[in-house]
Residue frames as qw, qx, qy, qz and C-alpha x, y, z in Angstrom:
[[0.709, -0.607, -0.357, -0.034, -159.04, 8.98, 46.67],
 [0.134, 0.667, -0.434, 0.590, -157.29, 10.93, 49.42],
 [0.653, -0.308, -0.640, 0.263, -156.33, 9.07, 52.63],
 [0.170, -0.675, 0.155, -0.701, -157.21, 11.15, 55.75],
 [0.509, -0.218, -0.728, 0.404, -156.85, 10.71, 59.52],
 [0.333, -0.827, -0.229, -0.391, -159.03, 12.48, 62.12],
 [0.098, -0.675, 0.507, -0.527, -157.67, 13.90, 65.38],
 [0.797, -0.316, 0.366, -0.362, -159.08, 10.81, 67.10],
 [0.282, -0.394, 0.850, 0.209, -157.05, 8.54, 64.82],
 [0.711, 0.402, 0.547, -0.185, -159.85, 7.38, 62.56],
 [0.187, -0.280, 0.636, 0.694, -158.69, 6.73, 59.01],
 [0.577, 0.592, 0.514, -0.230, -160.88, 7.29, 55.98],
 [0.396, 0.089, 0.530, 0.745, -160.64, 8.00, 52.32],
 [0.240, 0.545, 0.153, -0.789, -162.05, 11.27, 51.12],
 [0.469, 0.384, -0.430, -0.669, -164.30, 10.80, 48.17],
 [0.228, 0.053, -0.967, -0.099, -164.82, 7.10, 48.91],
 [0.633, -0.454, -0.464, -0.422, -167.97, 5.37, 50.03],
 [0.096, -0.394, 0.643, -0.650, -168.23, 5.70, 53.80],
 [0.439, -0.289, -0.851, 0.000, -169.64, 2.91, 55.92],
 [0.357, -0.624, -0.064, -0.692, -172.36, 4.65, 57.93],
 [0.846, -0.466, -0.256, -0.034, -172.27, 2.04, 60.71],
 [0.712, 0.008, -0.238, 0.661, -168.55, 2.61, 61.26],
 [0.076, 0.458, -0.048, 0.885, -169.12, 6.36, 61.47],
 [0.607, -0.598, -0.193, -0.487, -172.02, 5.90, 63.90],
 [0.867, -0.336, -0.278, 0.243, -169.95, 3.61, 66.14],
 [0.539, 0.178, -0.175, 0.805, -167.02, 6.05, 66.07],
 [0.161, -0.540, -0.032, -0.826, -169.26, 8.98, 66.94],
 [0.759, -0.542, -0.249, -0.260, -170.97, 7.03, 69.73],
 [0.813, -0.165, -0.285, 0.480, -167.59, 6.03, 71.19],
 [0.302, 0.312, -0.116, 0.893, -166.39, 9.63, 71.09],
 [0.418, -0.581, -0.141, -0.684, -169.62, 10.86, 72.66],
 [0.843, -0.448, -0.299, 0.004, -169.43, 8.25, 75.43],
 [0.686, -0.005, -0.249, 0.684, -165.81, 9.13, 76.15],
 [0.053, 0.437, -0.025, 0.897, -166.62, 12.85, 76.27],
 [0.617, -0.582, -0.229, -0.478, -169.59, 12.24, 78.58],
 [0.849, -0.331, -0.306, 0.276, -167.46, 10.16, 80.96],
 [0.486, 0.169, -0.178, 0.839, -164.78, 12.86, 81.01],
 [0.226, -0.556, -0.099, -0.793, -167.44, 15.45, 81.80],
 [0.767, -0.544, -0.270, -0.206, -168.80, 13.40, 84.71],
 [0.785, -0.152, -0.277, 0.533, -165.31, 12.78, 86.11],
 [0.267, 0.312, -0.093, 0.907, -164.47, 16.50, 85.93],
 [0.442, -0.592, -0.191, -0.647, -167.77, 17.44, 87.51],
 [0.838, -0.468, -0.280, 0.029, -167.28, 15.01, 90.40],
 [0.679, -0.004, -0.215, 0.702, -163.70, 16.19, 90.87],
 [0.092, 0.449, 0.015, 0.888, -164.75, 19.85, 90.91],
 [0.541, -0.662, -0.375, -0.358, -167.53, 19.48, 93.52],
 [0.723, -0.517, -0.278, 0.364, -165.30, 18.89, 96.58],
 [0.464, 0.063, 0.009, 0.883, -162.92, 21.64, 95.47],
 [0.147, -0.565, -0.289, -0.759, -165.82, 24.05, 95.07],
 [0.645, -0.667, -0.346, -0.138, -167.20, 23.16, 98.50],
 [0.702, -0.214, -0.228, 0.639, -163.74, 23.63, 99.97],
 [0.228, 0.137, 0.033, 0.963, -163.87, 27.29, 98.92],
 [0.312, -0.546, -0.422, -0.653, -167.60, 27.99, 99.28],
 [0.628, -0.574, -0.511, 0.120, -168.00, 27.01, 102.94],
 [0.475, -0.321, -0.226, 0.787, -165.38, 29.45, 104.29],
 [0.038, 0.205, 0.253, 0.945, -166.72, 32.23, 102.09],
 [0.447, -0.582, -0.539, -0.413, -170.27, 31.62, 103.30],
 [0.605, -0.521, -0.432, 0.419, -168.98, 31.73, 106.89],
 [0.332, -0.114, -0.014, 0.936, -167.21, 35.04, 106.17],
 [0.124, -0.402, -0.449, -0.788, -170.31, 36.46, 104.52],
 [0.553, -0.602, -0.416, -0.400, -172.59, 35.80, 107.50],
 [0.741, -0.493, -0.322, 0.324, -170.24, 36.05, 110.52],
 [0.080, -0.968, 0.184, -0.148, -168.66, 38.99, 112.33],
 [0.702, 0.405, -0.482, 0.333, -164.91, 38.36, 112.31],
 [0.004, 0.512, -0.544, 0.665, -164.24, 39.81, 115.76],
 [0.553, -0.249, 0.479, -0.635, -167.08, 38.35, 117.82],
 [0.004, -0.042, 0.989, 0.142, -167.95, 35.24, 115.83],
 [0.381, 0.446, 0.618, -0.524, -171.62, 36.23, 115.99],
 [0.425, 0.564, 0.618, 0.346, -173.90, 36.40, 112.95],
 [0.200, -0.205, 0.067, 0.956, -173.64, 39.78, 111.21],
 [0.369, 0.430, 0.116, -0.816, -175.99, 42.21, 109.45],
 [0.405, 0.242, -0.686, -0.554, -176.11, 40.09, 106.27],
 [0.203, -0.135, -0.965, 0.101, -177.26, 37.09, 108.30],
 [0.170, 0.380, 0.553, -0.722, -179.86, 39.23, 110.08],
 [0.428, 0.375, -0.219, -0.792, -181.29, 40.43, 106.74],
 [0.384, 0.116, -0.857, -0.322, -181.37, 36.89, 105.38],
 [0.107, -0.222, -0.906, 0.343, -183.06, 35.53, 108.51],
 [0.263, 0.380, 0.344, -0.817, -185.63, 38.34, 108.58],
 [0.449, 0.259, -0.481, -0.706, -186.66, 37.56, 104.98],
 [0.481, -0.012, -0.856, -0.189, -187.35, 33.93, 105.84],
 [0.086, -0.167, -0.791, 0.582, -188.97, 34.49, 109.24],
 [0.159, -0.615, -0.679, -0.370, -192.76, 34.71, 109.57],
 [0.391, -0.882, -0.203, -0.168, -192.87, 36.54, 112.91],
 [0.595, 0.322, -0.376, 0.633, -189.47, 38.07, 113.58],
 [0.509, -0.845, -0.157, 0.054, -188.60, 39.30, 117.05],
 [0.564, 0.507, -0.213, 0.615, -185.68, 41.62, 117.52],
 [0.544, -0.796, -0.144, 0.222, -183.88, 42.87, 120.62],
 [0.450, 0.729, -0.194, 0.478, -181.32, 45.66, 120.41],
 [0.709, -0.571, -0.148, 0.385, -178.49, 45.96, 122.90],
 [0.303, 0.853, -0.116, 0.408, -176.53, 49.19, 123.15],
 [0.704, -0.261, -0.292, 0.593, -173.27, 49.55, 125.07],
 [0.092, -0.982, -0.163, 0.040, -173.46, 53.02, 126.60],
 [0.106, -0.922, 0.333, 0.167, -170.55, 55.32, 125.77],
 [0.917, 0.042, 0.289, 0.273, -168.81, 52.65, 123.70],
 [0.525, 0.748, -0.013, 0.407, -167.25, 55.33, 121.49],
 [0.244, -0.877, 0.313, -0.271, -165.77, 56.96, 124.61],
 [0.850, -0.359, 0.378, 0.076, -164.33, 53.61, 125.72],
 [0.819, 0.397, 0.198, 0.364, -162.73, 53.16, 122.30],
 [0.274, 0.859, -0.093, 0.422, -161.35, 56.71, 122.26],
 [0.404, -0.813, 0.336, -0.252, -160.05, 56.73, 125.86],
 [0.747, -0.391, 0.537, 0.017, -158.72, 53.16, 126.26],
 [0.032, 0.450, -0.744, -0.492, -158.05, 52.35, 122.62],
 [0.727, 0.187, -0.370, -0.547, -159.61, 50.13, 119.96],
 [0.450, 0.173, -0.870, 0.099, -157.95, 47.00, 121.34],
 [0.119, 0.070, 0.746, -0.652, -159.80, 47.43, 124.67],
 [0.588, 0.236, 0.055, -0.772, -163.06, 48.16, 122.83],
 [0.632, 0.234, -0.665, -0.320, -162.57, 44.99, 120.80],
 [0.223, 0.064, -0.907, 0.352, -161.99, 42.97, 123.97],
 [0.354, 0.145, 0.486, -0.785, -165.18, 44.41, 125.44],
 [0.674, 0.256, -0.256, -0.644, -167.17, 43.42, 122.34],
 [0.526, 0.183, -0.829, -0.047, -165.74, 39.90, 122.44],
 [0.017, -0.003, -0.815, 0.580, -166.61, 39.62, 126.14],
 [0.519, 0.208, 0.246, -0.792, -170.17, 40.85, 125.60],
 [0.670, 0.261, -0.521, -0.461, -170.57, 38.44, 122.64],
 [0.336, 0.129, -0.911, 0.200, -169.34, 35.58, 124.84],
 [0.228, 0.111, 0.656, -0.711, -171.90, 36.46, 127.51],
 [0.625, 0.273, -0.051, -0.730, -174.69, 36.64, 124.94],
 [0.570, 0.244, -0.745, -0.245, -173.70, 33.29, 123.44],
 [0.137, 0.045, -0.908, 0.394, -173.84, 31.65, 126.86],
 [0.394, 0.182, 0.446, -0.783, -177.42, 32.91, 127.35],
 [0.693, 0.312, -0.251, -0.599, -178.76, 31.37, 124.14],
 [0.798, -0.129, 0.582, -0.091, -179.41, 27.60, 124.17],
 [0.258, -0.228, 0.784, 0.517, -177.83, 25.45, 121.48],
 [0.121, 0.367, 0.809, 0.442, -179.84, 25.73, 118.28],
 [0.003, -0.729, -0.514, 0.451, -181.62, 28.78, 119.68],
 [0.303, 0.930, 0.187, -0.088, -182.02, 32.24, 118.24],
 [0.662, 0.386, 0.007, 0.642, -179.33, 33.95, 116.21],
 [0.358, -0.795, -0.144, 0.468, -177.38, 36.82, 117.73],
 [0.588, 0.594, 0.181, 0.519, -176.51, 39.13, 114.87],
 [0.385, -0.554, -0.085, 0.733, -174.13, 42.01, 115.44],
 [0.356, 0.795, 0.338, 0.356, -174.89, 45.25, 113.65],
 [0.485, 0.317, -0.127, 0.805, -172.17, 47.95, 113.60]]
């Protein structure tokens, strides 16, 4: 007979008669402990995951400069909308404004226009996506 010890600390003799009930209880205890560890890790990981997912989702669907929904959000909304309605707004000679006054002035103009558009839409109203 060879005395042996498992990683879990269970002692047994190799080549000896094994009590099946003892083995079943040991396996059940190990399984229960593993299941509890899995649940604890899963519950611990959920808030951490949400901590990273929410900002990424915001980045994915929002224009960084204006804070308005972007092209990705527009595509997503159009797929789920039964009767989409779309209005395009063009700022005449915007490229000339950017070239003459500089990108920083063009950015300020876009932010100002976005602010005006946001004030026109009621809370919970239509999305205002910005497309390059």
